[in-house]
C-alpha positions as CSV (number, residue, x, y, z in Angstrom):
1,M,-22.5,5.7,3.4
2,P,-19.9,3.3,2.1
3,F,-20.8,-0.3,2.1
4,I,-17.8,-2.4,3.3
5,R,-17.1,-6.0,2.6
6,T,-14.5,-7.5,4.9
7,A,-13.2,-11.0,3.9
8,M,-11.2,-13.0,6.5
9,P,-9.9,-16.5,6.7
10,K,-12.1,-18.9,8.5
11,G,-11.4,-19.5,12.1
12,I,-10.7,-15.8,13.2
13,E,-12.4,-15.3,16.6
14,K,-15.3,-13.1,16.9
15,S,-13.5,-10.5,19.1
16,R,-10.8,-10.1,16.5
17,K,-13.3,-9.7,13.8
18,K,-15.0,-6.9,15.8
19,L,-11.6,-5.2,16.3
20,I,-10.8,-5.2,12.6
21,V,-14.3,-3.9,11.7
22,K,-13.9,-1.2,14.4
23,G,-10.5,-0.2,13.0
24,I,-11.8,0.2,9.3
25,H,-14.8,2.1,10.5
26,E,-12.7,4.4,12.7
27,A,-10.4,5.0,9.8
28,L,-13.3,6.1,7.7
29,V,-14.7,8.3,10.4
30,E,-11.4,10.1,11.1
31,G,-10.2,10.0,7.5
32,I,-13.2,11.2,5.5
33,G,-15.5,12.5,8.2
34,M,-18.0,9.7,7.9
35,P,-20.6,9.8,10.6
36,K,-19.8,7.5,13.4
37,D,-23.4,6.1,13.2
38,E,-22.9,4.8,9.6
39,L,-21.3,1.5,10.2
40,F,-22.2,-0.8,7.4
41,N,-19.8,-3.6,7.1
42,L,-20.4,-7.2,5.9
43,V,-17.8,-9.8,7.2
44,S,-17.4,-13.1,5.2
45,E,-15.0,-15.9,5.6
46,Y,-13.0,-17.9,3.1
47,G,-11.2,-21.3,3.4
48,D,-8.2,-22.8,2.0
49,G,-8.3,-22.6,-1.8
50,E,-10.9,-19.8,-2.0
51,F,-8.7,-16.7,-2.0
52,F,-6.2,-16.2,-4.7
53,Y,-3.8,-13.3,-4.9
54,D,-0.3,-12.3,-5.8
55,R,2.3,-12.2,-2.9
56,S,3.1,-8.5,-3.9
57,F,1.5,-5.5,-5.6
58,N,3.5,-2.9,-7.5
59,G,6.7,-4.4,-5.8
60,I,5.2,-4.3,-2.3
61,A,4.8,-7.6,-0.3
62,R,1.3,-8.1,1.0
63,R,1.7,-8.8,4.8
64,A,-1.9,-9.6,5.9
65,T,-4.4,-12.4,5.2
66,Y,-7.5,-10.1,5.2
67,I,-8.6,-7.4,2.7
68,H,-11.5,-5.0,2.7
69,E,-13.2,-3.3,-0.2
70,S,-15.8,-0.8,-0.7
71,D,-17.9,0.2,-3.7
72,T,-16.4,3.7,-3.3
73,A,-13.0,2.7,-2.2
74,F,-11.1,3.8,-5.5
75,G,-12.8,7.3,-5.4
76,L,-12.1,7.6,-1.6
77,F,-8.5,6.6,-2.1
78,T,-7.7,9.0,-4.9
79,K,-9.6,12.0,-3.2
80,Y,-8.4,11.3,0.4
81,Y,-5.0,9.6,0.0
82,Q,-3.2,11.5,2.7
83,P,-6.0,11.4,5.4
84,L,-6.5,7.8,4.7
85,Q,-2.8,7.1,4.9
86,E,-2.7,8.8,8.6
87,C,-5.8,6.5,9.5
88,Y,-4.0,3.6,8.3
89,R,-1.2,4.3,10.6
90,H,-3.6,4.4,13.5
91,F,-5.4,1.2,12.3
92,W,-2.1,-0.6,11.8
93,K,-1.2,-0.2,15.4
94,E,-4.0,-2.3,16.5
95,V,-3.7,-5.0,13.8
96,K,0.1,-5.2,13.4
97,P,0.7,-8.1,15.9
98,Y,-2.0,-10.2,14.1
99,A,-0.8,-9.2,10.6
100,F,2.7,-10.2,11.4
101,R,1.7,-13.6,12.7
102,Q,-0.3,-14.2,9.6
103,F,2.4,-13.1,7.3
104,E,4.8,-15.6,9.0
105,L,2.2,-18.4,8.4
106,L,1.9,-17.5,4.8
107,R,5.6,-17.1,4.2
108,H,6.2,-20.7,5.7
109,S,3.4,-22.3,3.8
């Protein structure tokens, strides 16, 4: 079972956190066949001045203020790129409105 760490800015409401964790879990279940009962996700919050990153990666702008990582993420990505890409599209539908709001806040800060 992958151990997922999800970092979010302080102030995200609990219901939104649950939705994000649910989307990550569903992507793993659908994308790599992980059993549904293997949810193992630690959520942490960060404040202003506690998360440093470049505004783009390989020429692609980052659009959301949260990230997730896993101790097996790189291996899963290289092995299951196409299925994960399909799951991301599914996940993105639920997160898109929130991500665009956060992107606008970042862009104007």
